N, C-alpha and C positions, 0 to 999 in steps of 0.2 A: 597281762603282765605290765608292771609299772616302770620297767627299766627305761631310762631316758635314752633316746636314739637320736643321731644327727638328723636334721630336717631333710626330707626328700628332695632330690635335685630335679631340675627340669629335664624333660625328654628332648632328645635331639642331639645329634653328634656335632661337635664343633672342631674345627681345625685350628691348632695353636702352633706357632713357631717356637721351638725350644732353644734357639740360638745356633743350632747346627742344621736345622731343617724343619719340616712340617711334621706334626704328630696329631693324632686324633684323641680328643677327650669325649667321653660318652655324654656328659651333661654338665650344666652349671648349677651352683646352688641356688635355692629359691628363697632362702631366709638369711637376712643380713645380721651378723653378730654385732654390728656397731650400733644400729638403730632399732634392732629387735623387731623388724618389719619384714613382711613377705615382699621380695623384689628380686628379679633376675638381674645379675650384675653384667657389666661390660668388661671383657678382658682388656688388660692394658699391656700392650707390647708383647715381649717374649716371655715364655715360661722358663723356669730354671729346672733342668733335668739333673738328676743324680748322676754322678760320675764314679761312684764307688765301684771297684772291680767285682765285688761280689753281687752287684745289682744289675749286671749287664743284661740279663734276661727278664728281671722283674724290677725295673727302675721306678723311682718315684718322680713326680712332677709338681712343682709349685707354680701356681698361676696367680699373679697379682690381678685383682679385679676391683672395679669401682661400683659401688652401690648406686642404682638409678633412682633411689629414694632420698638418701641422705648425702650422696656424693662422696662418702668416705671410702677409703681403700682397705681391703683386707686380702688374705691369701686363701685360695682354694687349693686343697691338697688332693693328689691323685696317685693311685698305684697302677703300675703297668702290667698288662697281661699279653703274652705273646700269642698272636693269632696266625694260623697258616694262611698265607695270602697268594699262594700259587702252587703248582705241581711239584716244584723242586723243594728239598728240605731247607734250603737256604732262603726261600721266600717267606720270611717271617715278618709280620707287622705287629707293632706294639700298640695296643689300645689302652688308654688310661681311664680308670674308673674312679669317680669321685668318692672320697672317703670322709673328709671333714673340712672345716674352715679354721683359720687361725686369725684372730682369736676364736675360741670355740663358740659355736652358736648355741647358747644355752636357752633353747626354746622350751619353756615350761609346758606342762600339760594343762589343758582346759580345767578350770576349777568350777564346780557346781555352786550354785547359790547356797545349797544346804551346807556344804563343807566350809564355805567362806563364813557362814553364820556361826558354825560350831568352833572352827579353829582357823582364824585368818592367817596365822603364821606357818601352819603346817606345810603348805605346798611350796612356799618359798625356801624353807629349810630342806625339804625333800628334793626339790629340783637342784639345789646347789650340790647336795650329796650325790645326786645322779650325774651331774656335770663332772664332778671330781672322779667318779668311777669311770665315766667315758674317757677321761684324760689319762686313764691308767693309774690314778692315785688311789689304789684300793686299800692302802694302809690307813688313809684318813677317811675314805668314803664311808666305811662302816660306822665310824664315830658320828658322822653327820646323820646317818640314817637313824642311829640310836637317839640322837637329839630330836629328830623329827617325830619318832615314836613317842617320846616323853611329852613333847608338846601336844601331840594329838590326843593322848590319853588324858592328860591333866585338863586340857581345854574341853574335852568331852564330858569329863566328870563335873567340871565347873558349869557347863551348859546344862547338865541335868540338875545340879544343886548349886546354884550361884552363891548361896549364903556360906557354903563350905569351901570356897575357892582357896582361902588362905591356908586351910588345912591340907588340901591337895598339893599346893605349891611346896609346902614344907615336908611332905611325906615322900619316902623313897619310891621310885617308880614301881618296883616289884610289889611293894605293899599296897600302892594305889590300885594295882591291878587285881591282886588276890582279895583284898578286903572291901573295895569300893565298887568294882564293876559288877553289876548284878546279872547282866545277860551272859549265859554260860558260853555261847559261841564267841562273843567279843573278848570275854575273859580268856578263854583258851588260846585264841589266836594271838592276842596281845602278850600273854605269858610266854608262849613259844618264841615270839619275835624278841622278847626282852632277854631270854636266855641266850639266843644267838648274838644279839646286839651287844651284850656285856663282853663277849669275847673280843670285840673290836676296840674296847676301851681298857683292856687289860693286857698283860704281857704276851699271852699266847692265844692263838685262835685255832679252831679245829675244823678240818674239812675244806676241800677245794671249792665246794659249791655253797659255802656258808653265805656269801654275799647275796647271791641270787635267791637263796632261800629266805633270807632276811627281807629283801625287797618284796617277795611275793607275799610274806606274812603281813608286812606293814600295809600293803595294798589291800589285802583281804580284810584286815582290821578296819581300814578306812572305809571300804565298801560296805561292811556290815553296820558301821556307825551311821553312815549316810542312809542306808536302808531303814534302819530302826527309826531314825529321826523323821524320815519322810512318811513312814508308816504311821507314826504317832500323830503327825500333822493331818494326814487324811482322816484318821479315826476321829480326831478332835473336831474336824470340820463336819463329819457325818453325824457325830453325836451332839452337835449344837442344837439348841432348842428349835431353831428355824427348820433344820433338816428333819428332826424327829417328829415334828408335828404335821408334816405333809401327809 
């Protein structure tokens, strides 16, 4: 599944003062959103605990931290969970679980050399759409994923037929898919992804799971494109005169 997720946090419980007393956070983030590097930060002073009356059992906690790599400050956000701390019903302790950083830590997925060669822009656009989805911006994330799909398809076709690039750029995405993609599996996956993606750039969308379905279809399309390109590379190497004459 290609859906972007916040970076994993460090293991190990940490005690933080929330201004009224000490509280426990389960871990610190391991990826800095400011310098985009892996680094466990240092907490700075007190954390800020929510005081909303509806959140007395499940409060939130914001902890300012300083990156040990770039020395810049950001916020680590936590959600509280009540834990039974003793035999009495009143013995409840709140443990805070790491949820995300502010600004958001947009840590992109690793990009293979094959994909970078076929479509250098695809991963950048896809990761930005995933970050929007992660921030709850689902009304615009779909449009971003649709743009990523179009870039992937047209770059793939241009990779296969470089002399026809101008034609692909000027052609509607649906027509590029149905008329120019020869591989039946890639065509089917891209066609299904395009049908769903178009819902997010028009007035109405259908189905609560559309966004996750779109992400899955785009990721499968990407995977099949990479697999096809890598297979063709291996075959070409094996069919070269030097290999066939052994």
